[in-house]
N, C-alpha and C positions, 0 to 999 in steps of 0.2 A: 338813245334812251335805253334804260335797262328794263328787263322784264319785271313785272309786278310780283310781289310776294304771292305764293300760291294760295294762301288764305284769302287774300284780297281778290285774287282772280276768281276764286270760287264764289265769293260774296257778290262780285259784280255779275257773274253768270246767273246766280240765283235770283238776284234783284231783277235782272233783265228778263228772266223767264216769267216774271209777274207783270210785265208791261203789256197790259191788254191793248192799249192803243197801237203800239208799235207792232204787236203780234198781228193785228188786223191787216197791216201792210207788209207782212212777211219779212220784217227787219231781222237782221242777224248781227252778231258781234264778229268783227273781222280780226281785231287785235286789241290786246290789253297790255299796256306798258305802264311803268311808273310815271304818272303825270300825263298820260295820253291814252285815249281810247278811240278806236275806229269802228263805226257801225255802217251797215249798208241796208238798202231796201230796193227791191225792183220797182221800176216805174210802170205800174200796172194801170189799166183803165180805171179802176176804182180809186186811184190816187190822183186822177187828173182834174184839171179845172176846165172851164167852158171852152178854151181854145185848144185843148188837147195836151197842154204841157203838164208836167208834174205840179201839183198844187203846192204853193208856198208854205202851207201848213205842214206838209210832210217834211219839207226842207227845214223848217223851224224845229219841229219835234225831233227830228234826227240829230240836228246840230245841238239842241238843248240837252238831249239825253247823252250824247257823246261827251259834251263838256262837263255835265254833272258826274258822269262815271269817271272821267279823268280826275276830277276833284276827289272823288271817293277813294281813288287809288292811293292818295296821300294822307288819308285820315286813319285813325286807329280802327282796328277791326270791329269794334262795337259801335262805331259812328254810322250815321246815315247822312244824306245830303238833300237839301232842297234848293231850288232856284229862288233867289231873291229878286233878281232883275236880269233881263236878257234883251239885247237889241239885235236886230237883223238888218243887214244891207243885202238886198236882192241885186245880183250882178247881171244875170241873164236868165231867160226862160229855162226851166228844167226839162230838157228833152234828151232822151237816150234810153239805155237799157236799165240803168239803175243809178241811185244816188249813193254817194260815199260821203260820210261825215267823219272828220277827225277832230276830236275835242282835245284841248291842251290846257294845262294850268299855266297861266302867265305869272301869277304871284300867289303862292299858298299863304294862308294865314290861319291863326287860331280860331277866329270868328268868321271872317269872310275870305274867300279865295276868288281872285279874279281869273276868269276863264275865257277862252275863245274857241271857236269852231269854224272850220272851213268845210263847205259842202260843194261837191262836184257832181256833175252828171257824167256818167261813163257810157260810152258806146264802143264795144270791142276793146281796143287797147288805148283809145284816146279819152281824155278827161277834159271837161270844160268847167271852170269855176262858176257856180250859180249863186252862192250866198256866203257871207261872212257874218258871224255872230260874236258878240262880246257881252259878258255879263258877270254876275257875282253869284257865288254859292255859299250856303251857310250849313254848318253841321246841324243835324236834327237829332 
């Protein structure tokens, strides 16, 4: 994949900085490419569920945001993006040091873009898949 246009990179960074929910969980941008964005968040106690695993809500939020920002990288600079629909398959409990989510555009469109995201739990240098998301985004 190629690097995103610097104007779009700045737009994604500025938008991400306004994400109150993800900021609560110390999420960060890892990489911005044309049609692909990777985000991460540490698996902190405040993001756990009753069994001590990372809460599926964090996996969903991180994957949804990564996929949405991936769609944004392919839209004109004046556009915004909203999720129309998003499905998640939980593959394994989220346990590790942090979650990594990579969103990708599967099919860009003028009105709807089909997107996906993969979410992994990372411990040291190993990664285990924990969720797959697929959905649609619309320019706003």
